[in-house]
N, CA, C, O and the ligand as a Tripos MOL2 file, in Angstrom:
@<TRIPOS>MOLECULE
protein
  245   243    62     0     0
PROTEIN
NO_CHARGES

@<TRIPOS>ATOM
      1 N          31.8460  193.7850  -84.5310 N.3       1 MET1
      2 CA         33.1030  193.1080  -84.7170 C.3       1 MET1
      3 C          34.3720  193.7860  -84.3560 C.2       1 MET1
      4 O          34.6300  194.8240  -84.9650 O.2       1 MET1
      5 N          35.1730  193.3730  -83.4900 N.am      2 PRO2
      6 CA         36.2480  194.0610  -83.0610 C.3       2 PRO2
      7 C          37.3330  194.1770  -84.2780 C.2       2 PRO2
      8 O          37.6780  193.2210  -84.9730 O.2       2 PRO2
      9 N          37.8020  195.4930  -84.4120 N.am      3 SER3
     10 CA         38.7060  195.6050  -85.8810 C.3       3 SER3
     11 C          40.0670  195.0880  -85.6170 C.2       3 SER3
     12 O          40.8910  195.1910  -86.5260 O.2       3 SER3
     13 N          40.4720  194.4590  -84.3100 N.am      4 ASP4
     14 CA         41.7520  194.2720  -84.1620 C.3       4 ASP4
     15 C          41.8440  192.7200  -84.2260 C.2       4 ASP4
     16 O          42.7270  192.0680  -83.6680 O.2       4 ASP4
     17 N          40.8830  192.2300  -84.9310 N.am      5 VAL5
     18 CA         40.8580  190.7210  -85.3930 C.3       5 VAL5
     19 C          40.9390  190.6450  -86.6810 C.2       5 VAL5
     20 O          40.1520  191.2980  -87.3660 O.2       5 VAL5
     21 N          42.0250  189.7340  -87.3330 N.am      6 VAL6
     22 CA         42.0000  189.5700  -88.8320 C.3       6 VAL6
     23 C          41.5070  188.0450  -89.1540 C.2       6 VAL6
     24 O          41.8920  187.0190  -88.5940 O.2       6 VAL6
     25 N          40.6850  188.1560  -90.0600 N.am      7 ARG7
     26 CA         40.1780  186.6910  -90.4340 C.3       7 ARG7
     27 C          40.7320  186.3960  -91.6350 C.2       7 ARG7
     28 O          40.6560  187.0890  -92.6500 O.2       7 ARG7
     29 N          41.4050  185.1450  -91.4820 N.am      8 ILE8
     30 CA         42.0980  184.6600  -92.8750 C.3       8 ILE8
     31 C          41.5660  183.2100  -93.0440 C.2       8 ILE8
     32 O          41.1550  182.5440  -92.0940 O.2       8 ILE8
     33 N          41.6060  182.7680  -94.3470 N.am      9 ILE9
     34 CA         41.0790  181.5160  -94.7460 C.3       9 ILE9
     35 C          42.2700  180.6160  -94.9550 C.2       9 ILE9
     36 O          43.1780  180.9900  -95.6980 O.2       9 ILE9
     37 N          42.3100  179.6460  -94.4440 N.am     10 CYS10
     38 CA         43.3060  178.5610  -94.5860 C.3      10 CYS10
     39 C          43.6470  178.2780  -96.1580 C.2      10 CYS10
     40 O          42.6920  178.0610  -96.9040 O.2      10 CYS10
     41 N          44.6800  178.2730  -96.5730 N.am     11 PRO11
     42 CA         44.8670  177.9550  -98.0850 C.3      11 PRO11
     43 C          44.8170  176.4320  -98.3540 C.2      11 PRO11
     44 O          44.9120  176.0170  -99.5090 O.2      11 PRO11
     45 N          44.6970  175.7570  -97.5050 N.am     12 ASN12
     46 CA         44.6440  174.2460  -97.6650 C.3      12 ASN12
     47 C          43.1930  173.9720  -98.1940 C.2      12 ASN12
     48 O          42.1900  174.1810  -97.5100 O.2      12 ASN12
     49 N          43.1770  173.5380  -99.3360 N.am     13 LEU13
     50 CA         41.9120  173.5010  -99.9610 C.3      13 LEU13
     51 C          40.9400  172.3710  -99.4390 C.2      13 LEU13
     52 O          39.7270  172.4220  -99.6440 O.2      13 LEU13
     53 N          41.5180  171.4140  -98.7950 N.am     14 ARG14
     54 CA         40.9500  170.4530  -97.9920 C.3      14 ARG14
     55 C          40.3680  170.9640  -96.5170 C.2      14 ARG14
     56 O          39.6050  170.3290  -95.7890 O.2      14 ARG14
     57 N          40.8740  172.1420  -96.2990 N.am     15 CYS15
     58 CA         40.4130  172.7540  -94.9960 C.3      15 CYS15
     59 C          39.5650  173.9960  -95.1200 C.2      15 CYS15
     60 O          38.3770  174.0390  -94.7980 O.2      15 CYS15
     61 N          40.2230  174.9440  -95.5830 N.am     16 LYS16
     62 CA         39.7820  176.2100  -95.7730 C.3      16 LYS16
     63 C          38.9010  176.7670  -94.4860 C.2      16 LYS16
     64 O          37.9070  177.4890  -94.5590 O.2      16 LYS16
     65 N          39.4140  176.3360  -93.5000 N.am     17 ALA17
     66 CA         38.9580  177.0070  -92.2570 C.3      17 ALA17
     67 C          39.2780  178.3730  -92.1030 C.2      17 ALA17
     68 O          40.4150  178.7720  -92.3560 O.2      17 ALA17
     69 N          38.2060  179.2800  -91.6320 N.am     18 ILE18
     70 CA         38.3930  180.4700  -91.2420 C.3      18 ILE18
     71 C          39.0010  180.7810  -89.7220 C.2      18 ILE18
     72 O          38.4020  180.4420  -88.7010 O.2      18 ILE18
     73 N          40.1030  181.3800  -89.7230 N.am     19 LEU19
     74 CA         40.7350  181.6660  -88.6460 C.3      19 LEU19
     75 C          40.6710  183.0910  -88.2350 C.2      19 LEU19
     76 O          40.8130  183.9460  -89.1080 O.2      19 LEU19
     77 N          40.4930  183.4050  -87.1230 N.am     20 ALA20
     78 CA         40.4050  184.6280  -86.5860 C.3      20 ALA20
     79 C          41.7760  184.8930  -85.6850 C.2      20 ALA20
     80 O          41.9960  184.2580  -84.6540 O.2      20 ALA20
     81 N          42.5200  185.7430  -86.1190 N.am     21 VAL21
     82 CA         43.8160  185.9660  -85.4310 C.3      21 VAL21
     83 C          44.0160  187.4210  -85.0250 C.2      21 VAL21
     84 O          43.5650  188.3490  -85.6960 O.2      21 VAL21
     85 N          44.6030  187.5580  -84.0730 N.am     22 PRO22
     86 CA         44.7620  189.1760  -83.5340 C.3      22 PRO22
     87 C          45.5280  189.9490  -84.6510 C.2      22 PRO22
     88 O          46.3270  189.4120  -85.4180 O.2      22 PRO22
     89 N          45.2320  191.1160  -84.6560 N.am     23 ALA23
     90 CA         45.9100  192.0270  -85.5370 C.3      23 ALA23
     91 C          47.2470  192.1570  -85.3500 C.2      23 ALA23
     92 O          47.9630  192.6150  -86.2410 O.2      23 ALA23
     93 N          47.7560  191.7370  -84.0800 N.am     24 SER24
     94 CA         49.1990  191.7960  -83.7020 C.3      24 SER24
     95 C          49.9030  190.5290  -84.4830 C.2      24 SER24
     96 O          51.1260  190.3970  -84.4340 O.2      24 SER24
     97 N          49.2120  189.7600  -85.0850 N.am     25 ALA25
     98 CA         49.8940  188.6370  -85.7020 C.3      25 ALA25
     99 C          50.2430  188.9520  -87.1440 C.2      25 ALA25
    100 O          50.9100  188.1930  -87.8480 O.2      25 ALA25
    101 N          49.7320  190.1660  -87.5560 N.am     26 ARG26
    102 CA         50.0620  190.5520  -88.9470 C.3      26 ARG26
    103 C          51.5070  190.4810  -89.2570 C.2      26 ARG26
    104 O          52.3870  190.8420  -88.4750 O.2      26 ARG26
    105 N          51.7230  189.9540  -90.5450 N.am     27 GLY27
    106 CA         53.1800  189.7360  -91.0270 C.3      27 GLY27
    107 C          53.8020  188.5870  -90.5410 C.2      27 GLY27
    108 O          54.9030  188.2660  -90.9880 O.2      27 GLY27
    109 N          53.1830  187.8580  -89.5960 N.am     28 LYS28
    110 CA         53.7290  186.6360  -88.9320 C.3      28 LYS28
    111 C          52.8950  185.4560  -89.7470 C.2      28 LYS28
    112 O          52.0070  185.6150  -90.5850 O.2      28 LYS28
    113 N          53.4590  184.2300  -89.2390 N.am     29 ALA29
    114 CA         52.7260  183.0760  -89.6270 C.3      29 ALA29
    115 C          52.0210  182.4320  -88.5140 C.2      29 ALA29
    116 O          52.5340  182.3450  -87.3980 O.2      29 ALA29
    117 N          50.8580  181.9800  -88.7920 N.am     30 VAL30
    118 CA         49.9540  181.2670  -87.7370 C.3      30 VAL30
    119 C          49.7730  179.8860  -88.1780 C.2      30 VAL30
    120 O          50.0170  179.6140  -89.3540 O.2      30 VAL30
    121 N          49.3280  178.8820  -87.2780 N.am     31 ARG31
    122 CA         49.1230  177.7230  -87.7040 C.3      31 ARG31
    123 C          47.6160  177.4870  -87.6420 C.2      31 ARG31
    124 O          46.8870  177.8250  -86.7090 O.2      31 ARG31
    125 N          47.2700  176.9000  -88.6920 N.am     32 CYS32
    126 CA         45.8150  176.4140  -88.7910 C.3      32 CYS32
    127 C          45.3310  175.6020  -87.6850 C.2      32 CYS32
    128 O          45.9980  174.6040  -87.4090 O.2      32 CYS32
    129 N          44.3180  175.8470  -87.0230 N.am     33 ARG33
    130 CA         43.9370  174.8690  -85.7830 C.3      33 ARG33
    131 C          43.4090  173.4580  -86.3420 C.2      33 ARG33
    132 O          43.2980  172.4620  -85.6280 O.2      33 ARG33
    133 N          43.1480  173.4950  -87.4960 N.am     34 GLN34
    134 CA         42.1860  172.3540  -88.1180 C.3      34 GLN34
    135 C          43.3150  171.4010  -88.7910 C.2      34 GLN34
    136 O          43.3610  170.2040  -88.5040 O.2      34 GLN34
    137 N          44.1370  171.9450  -89.6180 N.am     35 CYS35
    138 CA         44.9970  171.1080  -90.4510 C.3      35 CYS35
    139 C          46.5250  171.3360  -90.0960 C.2      35 CYS35
    140 O          47.3780  170.5240  -90.4530 O.2      35 CYS35
    141 N          46.8010  172.3760  -89.4420 N.am     36 GLY36
    142 CA         48.1900  172.6050  -88.9620 C.3      36 GLY36
    143 C          49.1280  173.2850  -90.0930 C.2      36 GLY36
    144 O          50.3450  173.3580  -89.9290 O.2      36 GLY36
    145 N          48.5190  173.7510  -91.1870 N.am     37 SER37
    146 CA         49.0870  174.4620  -92.0850 C.3      37 SER37
    147 C          49.5300  175.7840  -91.5910 C.2      37 SER37
    148 O          48.7760  176.4250  -90.8590 O.2      37 SER37
    149 N          50.7540  176.2720  -91.9460 N.am     38 ARG38
    150 CA         51.1610  177.5550  -91.5640 C.3      38 ARG38
    151 C          50.7470  178.6580  -92.7090 C.2      38 ARG38
    152 O          51.0280  178.6160  -93.9070 O.2      38 ARG38
    153 N          50.0910  179.5340  -92.0850 N.am     39 ILE39
    154 CA         49.4940  180.6290  -92.8900 C.3      39 ILE39
    155 C          50.0470  182.0730  -92.4410 C.2      39 ILE39
    156 O          50.1000  182.5180  -91.2940 O.2      39 ILE39
    157 N          50.4570  182.7100  -93.6810 N.am     40 GLN40
    158 CA         50.9470  184.0530  -93.5910 C.3      40 GLN40
    159 C          49.8680  184.8820  -93.2790 C.2      40 GLN40
    160 O          48.8480  184.7900  -93.9610 O.2      40 GLN40
    161 N          49.9410  185.7840  -92.2300 N.am     41 VAL41
    162 CA         48.8820  186.7810  -92.0310 C.3      41 VAL41
    163 C          49.1850  188.0450  -92.6890 C.2      41 VAL41
    164 O          50.2310  188.6360  -92.4190 O.2      41 VAL41
    165 N          48.3090  188.5240  -93.5740 N.am     42 PRO42
    166 CA         48.5980  189.5860  -94.4550 C.3      42 PRO42
    167 C          48.8150  191.0550  -93.6370 C.2      42 PRO42
    168 O          48.2450  191.3950  -92.6000 O.2      42 PRO42
    169 N          49.6850  191.7240  -94.3190 N.am     43 MET43
    170 CA         49.7510  193.0740  -93.6380 C.3      43 MET43
    171 C          48.5220  193.8600  -93.7540 C.2      43 MET43
    172 O          47.7290  193.4690  -94.6100 O.2      43 MET43
    173 N          48.1960  194.9220  -93.0440 N.am     44 PRO44
    174 CA         47.2110  195.8190  -93.2090 C.3      44 PRO44
    175 C          47.2020  196.5550  -94.7390 C.2      44 PRO44
    176 O          48.2670  196.7110  -95.3360 O.2      44 PRO44
    177 N          46.1190  196.9240  -95.2270 N.am     45 ARG45
    178 CA         46.1680  197.4980  -96.5730 C.3      45 ARG45
    179 C          46.1780  199.0410  -96.5440 C.2      45 ARG45
    180 O          45.6260  199.6980  -97.4260 O.2      45 ARG45
    181 N          46.7970  199.5720  -95.5430 N.am     46 THR46
    182 CA         46.8040  200.9050  -95.2810 C.3      46 THR46
    183 C          48.1710  201.5880  -95.9730 C.2      46 THR46
    184 O          48.3920  202.7990  -95.9620 O.2      46 THR46
    185 N          48.9390  200.7010  -96.5040 N.am     47 GLN47
    186 CA         50.0500  201.1940  -97.3750 C.3      47 GLN47
    187 C          49.6980  201.6530  -98.7100 C.2      47 GLN47
    188 O          49.2470  200.8040  -99.4790 O.2      47 GLN47
    189 N          49.8270  202.8700  -99.1220 N.am     48 PRO48
    190 CA         49.1730  203.3490 -100.1720 C.3      48 PRO48
    191 C          49.9680  202.9270 -101.6020 C.2      48 PRO48
    192 O          51.0490  203.3810 -101.9790 O.2      48 PRO48
    193 N          49.2470  202.0760 -102.1900 N.am     49 ALA49
    194 CA         49.8020  201.5870 -103.5010 C.3      49 ALA49
    195 C          49.9810  202.6440 -104.4760 C.2      49 ALA49
    196 O          50.9590  202.5910 -105.2210 O.2      49 ALA49
    197 N          49.0510  203.7150 -104.5690 N.am     50 ALA50
    198 CA         49.1200  204.8550 -105.3610 C.3      50 ALA50
    199 C          48.9860  206.0580 -104.5430 C.2      50 ALA50
    200 O          48.0310  206.1440 -103.7710 O.2      50 ALA50
    201 N          49.7260  206.8610 -104.6210 N.am     51 THR51
    202 CA         49.7020  208.1230 -103.8010 C.3      51 THR51
    203 C          48.3530  208.7810 -103.9700 C.2      51 THR51
    204 O          47.9180  209.1540 -105.0600 O.2      51 THR51
    205 N          47.6800  208.9040 -102.7440 N.am     52 PRO52
    206 CA         46.4050  209.7270 -103.0010 C.3      52 PRO52
    207 C          46.6390  211.2250 -103.2410 C.2      52 PRO52
    208 O          47.5600  211.8960 -102.7740 O.2      52 PRO52
    209 N          45.6230  211.6450 -104.0670 N.am     53 PRO53
    210 CA         45.6010  212.9460 -104.6930 C.3      53 PRO53
    211 C          45.6140  214.0170 -103.6340 C.2      53 PRO53
    212 O          44.7100  214.8490 -103.6990 O.2      53 PRO53
    213 N          46.4640  214.1170 -102.7110 N.am     54 ALA54
    214 CA         46.4130  215.2210 -101.7420 C.3      54 ALA54
    215 C          46.8980  216.5360 -102.1500 C.2      54 ALA54
    216 O          46.7780  217.5280 -101.4310 O.2      54 ALA54
    217 N          47.5200  216.5470 -103.4630 N.am     55 ASP55
    218 CA         47.9360  217.8570 -103.9630 C.3      55 ASP55
    219 C          46.9860  218.4450 -104.9880 C.2      55 ASP55
    220 O          47.0790  219.5680 -105.4850 O.2      55 ASP55
    221 N          46.1520  217.6210 -105.2090 N.am     56 VAL56
    222 CA         45.2500  218.2160 -106.4620 C.3      56 VAL56
    223 C          44.6490  219.5440 -106.0090 C.2      56 VAL56
    224 O          44.1050  219.6620 -104.9110 O.2      56 VAL56
    225 N          44.7680  220.5820 -106.9270 N.am     57 PRO57
    226 CA         44.0540  221.7770 -106.4770 C.3      57 PRO57
    227 C          42.6960  221.6330 -106.9130 C.2      57 PRO57
    228 O          42.2600  220.8920 -107.7940 O.2      57 PRO57
    229 N          42.0230  222.5300 -106.0960 N.am     58 ALA58
    230 CA         40.4650  222.5590 -106.2950 C.3      58 ALA58
    231 C          39.9900  222.7600 -107.8210 C.2      58 ALA58
    232 O          40.3960  223.6650 -108.5490 O.2      58 ALA58
    233 N          39.2360  221.9520 -108.1150 N.am     59 ALA59
    234 CA         38.7970  222.1800 -109.4900 C.3      59 ALA59
    235 C          38.4980  223.4300 -110.0270 C.2      59 ALA59
    236 O          37.5540  224.0140 -109.4950 O.2      59 ALA59
    237 N          39.1000  224.0160 -111.0030 N.am     60 GLY60
    238 CA         38.8880  225.3970 -111.4430 C.3      60 GLY60
    239 C          37.4910  225.8140 -111.5180 C.2      60 GLY60
    240 O          36.5850  225.1240 -111.9850 O.2      60 GLY60
    241 N          37.3780  226.9310 -111.0510 N.am     61 ASP61
    242 CA         35.8060  227.4020 -110.9810 C.3      61 ASP61
    243 C          35.9170  228.8590 -111.2810 C.2      61 ASP61
    244 O          34.9060  229.5610 -111.3150 O.2      61 ASP61
    245 ZN         43.6490  174.4900  -92.4220 Zn       62 ZN62
@<TRIPOS>BOND
     1     1     2 1
     2     2     3 1
     3     3     4 2
     4     3     5 am
     5     5     6 1
     6     6     7 1
     7     7     8 2
     8     7     9 am
     9     9    10 1
    10    10    11 1
    11    11    12 2
    12    11    13 am
    13    13    14 1
    14    14    15 1
    15    15    16 2
    16    15    17 am
    17    17    18 1
    18    18    19 1
    19    19    20 2
    20    19    21 am
    21    21    22 1
    22    22    23 1
    23    23    24 2
    24    23    25 am
    25    25    26 1
    26    26    27 1
    27    27    28 2
    28    27    29 am
    29    29    30 1
    30    30    31 1
    31    31    32 2
    32    31    33 am
    33    33    34 1
    34    34    35 1
    35    35    36 2
    36    35    37 am
    37    37    38 1
    38    38    39 1
    39    39    40 2
    40    39    41 am
    41    41    42 1
    42    42    43 1
    43    43    44 2
    44    43    45 am
    45    45    46 1
    46    46    47 1
    47    47    48 2
    48    47    49 am
    49    49    50 1
    50    50    51 1
    51    51    52 2
    52    51    53 am
    53    53    54 1
    54    54    55 1
    55    55    56 2
    56    55    57 am
    57    57    58 1
    58    58    59 1
    59    59    60 2
    60    59    61 am
    61    61    62 1
    62    62    63 1
    63    63    64 2
    64    63    65 am
    65    65    66 1
    66    66    67 1
    67    67    68 2
    68    67    69 am
    69    69    70 1
    70    70    71 1
    71    71    72 2
    72    71    73 am
    73    73    74 1
    74    74    75 1
    75    75    76 2
    76    75    77 am
    77    77    78 1
    78    78    79 1
    79    79    80 2
    80    79    81 am
    81    81    82 1
    82    82    83 1
    83    83    84 2
    84    83    85 am
    85    85    86 1
    86    86    87 1
    87    87    88 2
    88    87    89 am
    89    89    90 1
    90    90    91 1
    91    91    92 2
    92    91    93 am
    93    93    94 1
    94    94    95 1
    95    95    96 2
    96    95    97 am
    97    97    98 1
    98    98    99 1
    99    99   100 2
   100    99   101 am
   101   101   102 1
   102   102   103 1
   103   103   104 2
   104   103   105 am
   105   105   106 1
   106   106   107 1
   107   107   108 2
   108   107   109 am
   109   109   110 1
   110   110   111 1
   111   111   112 2
   112   111   113 am
   113   113   114 1
   114   114   115 1
   115   115   116 2
   116   115   117 am
   117   117   118 1
   118   118   119 1
   119   119   120 2
   120   119   121 am
   121   121   122 1
   122   122   123 1
   123   123   124 2
   124   123   125 am
   125   125   126 1
   126   126   127 1
   127   127   128 2
   128   127   129 am
   129   129   130 1
   130   130   131 1
   131   131   132 2
   132   131   133 am
   133   133   134 1
   134   134   135 1
   135   135   136 2
   136   135   137 am
   137   137   138 1
   138   138   139 1
   139   139   140 2
   140   139   141 am
   141   141   142 1
   142   142   143 1
   143   143   144 2
   144   143   145 am
   145   145   146 1
   146   146   147 1
   147   147   148 2
   148   147   149 am
   149   149   150 1
   150   150   151 1
   151   151   152 2
   152   151   153 am
   153   153   154 1
   154   154   155 1
   155   155   156 2
   156   155   157 am
   157   157   158 1
   158   158   159 1
   159   159   160 2
   160   159   161 am
   161   161   162 1
   162   162   163 1
   163   163   164 2
   164   163   165 am
   165   165   166 1
   166   166   167 1
   167   167   168 2
   168   167   169 am
   169   169   170 1
   170   170   171 1
   171   171   172 2
   172   171   173 am
   173   173   174 1
   174   174   175 1
   175   175   176 2
   176   175   177 am
   177   177   178 1
   178   178   179 1
   179   179   180 2
   180   179   181 am
   181   181   182 1
   182   182   183 1
   183   183   184 2
   184   183   185 am
   185   185   186 1
   186   186   187 1
   187   187   188 2
   188   187   189 am
   189   189   190 1
   190   190   191 1
   191   191   192 2
   192   191   193 am
   193   193   194 1
   194   194   195 1
   195   195   196 2
   196   195   197 am
   197   197   198 1
   198   198   199 1
   199   199   200 2
   200   199   201 am
   201   201   202 1
   202   202   203 1
   203   203   204 2
   204   203   205 am
   205   205   206 1
   206   206   207 1
   207   207   208 2
   208   207   209 am
   209   209   210 1
   210   210   211 1
   211   211   212 2
   212   211   213 am
   213   213   214 1
   214   214   215 1
   215   215   216 2
   216   215   217 am
   217   217   218 1
   218   218   219 1
   219   219   220 2
   220   219   221 am
   221   221   222 1
   222   222   223 1
   223   223   224 2
   224   223   225 am
   225   225   226 1
   226   226   227 1
   227   227   228 2
   228   227   229 am
   229   229   230 1
   230   230   231 1
   231   231   232 2
   232   231   233 am
   233   233   234 1
   234   234   235 1
   235   235   236 2
   236   235   237 am
   237   237   238 1
   238   238   239 1
   239   239   240 2
   240   239   241 am
   241   241   242 1
   242   242   243 1
   243   243   244 2
@<TRIPOS>SUBSTRUCTURE
     1 MET1         2 RESIDUE 1 A MET
     2 PRO2         6 RESIDUE 1 A PRO
     3 SER3        10 RESIDUE 1 A SER
     4 ASP4        14 RESIDUE 1 A ASP
     5 VAL5        18 RESIDUE 1 A VAL
     6 VAL6        22 RESIDUE 1 A VAL
     7 ARG7        26 RESIDUE 1 A ARG
     8 ILE8        30 RESIDUE 1 A ILE
     9 ILE9        34 RESIDUE 1 A ILE
    10 CYS10       38 RESIDUE 1 A CYS
    11 PRO11       42 RESIDUE 1 A PRO
    12 ASN12       46 RESIDUE 1 A ASN
    13 LEU13       50 RESIDUE 1 A LEU
    14 ARG14       54 RESIDUE 1 A ARG
    15 CYS15       58 RESIDUE 1 A CYS
    16 LYS16       62 RESIDUE 1 A LYS
    17 ALA17       66 RESIDUE 1 A ALA
    18 ILE18       70 RESIDUE 1 A ILE
    19 LEU19       74 RESIDUE 1 A LEU
    20 ALA20       78 RESIDUE 1 A ALA
    21 VAL21       82 RESIDUE 1 A VAL
    22 PRO22       86 RESIDUE 1 A PRO
    23 ALA23       90 RESIDUE 1 A ALA
    24 SER24       94 RESIDUE 1 A SER
    25 ALA25       98 RESIDUE 1 A ALA
    26 ARG26      102 RESIDUE 1 A ARG
    27 GLY27      106 RESIDUE 1 A GLY
    28 LYS28      110 RESIDUE 1 A LYS
    29 ALA29      114 RESIDUE 1 A ALA
    30 VAL30      118 RESIDUE 1 A VAL
    31 ARG31      122 RESIDUE 1 A ARG
    32 CYS32      126 RESIDUE 1 A CYS
    33 ARG33      130 RESIDUE 1 A ARG
    34 GLN34      134 RESIDUE 1 A GLN
    35 CYS35      138 RESIDUE 1 A CYS
    36 GLY36      142 RESIDUE 1 A GLY
    37 SER37      146 RESIDUE 1 A SER
    38 ARG38      150 RESIDUE 1 A ARG
    39 ILE39      154 RESIDUE 1 A ILE
    40 GLN40      158 RESIDUE 1 A GLN
    41 VAL41      162 RESIDUE 1 A VAL
    42 PRO42      166 RESIDUE 1 A PRO
    43 MET43      170 RESIDUE 1 A MET
    44 PRO44      174 RESIDUE 1 A PRO
    45 ARG45      178 RESIDUE 1 A ARG
    46 THR46      182 RESIDUE 1 A THR
    47 GLN47      186 RESIDUE 1 A GLN
    48 PRO48      190 RESIDUE 1 A PRO
    49 ALA49      194 RESIDUE 1 A ALA
    50 ALA50      198 RESIDUE 1 A ALA
    51 THR51      202 RESIDUE 1 A THR
    52 PRO52      206 RESIDUE 1 A PRO
    53 PRO53      210 RESIDUE 1 A PRO
    54 ALA54      214 RESIDUE 1 A ALA
    55 ASP55      218 RESIDUE 1 A ASP
    56 VAL56      222 RESIDUE 1 A VAL
    57 PRO57      226 RESIDUE 1 A PRO
    58 ALA58      230 RESIDUE 1 A ALA
    59 ALA59      234 RESIDUE 1 A ALA
    60 GLY60      238 RESIDUE 1 A GLY
    61 ASP61      242 RESIDUE 1 A ASP
    62 ZN62       245 GROUP 0 **** ****
C-alpha cells in the first residue's frame, strides 16, 4: 500500500465511507464522494506529543 495515501472514514454516520485521499491533502478538507460531507484530513502523527528521550544517558552499569 502506498504510504502517500491517507485513508479516512466519513464522519457521517449514515455514510461511513472510507475515502483514500493523497497525503498532500493533509490539513485540508475533502468532500465525501458518497454523501458530500466535508471531511478534515488529519495531519500526520509525526509531531511529538511528548519529547522522546533522546537525552537519556545510558543506563548506569
Ligand atoms: Zn460520506
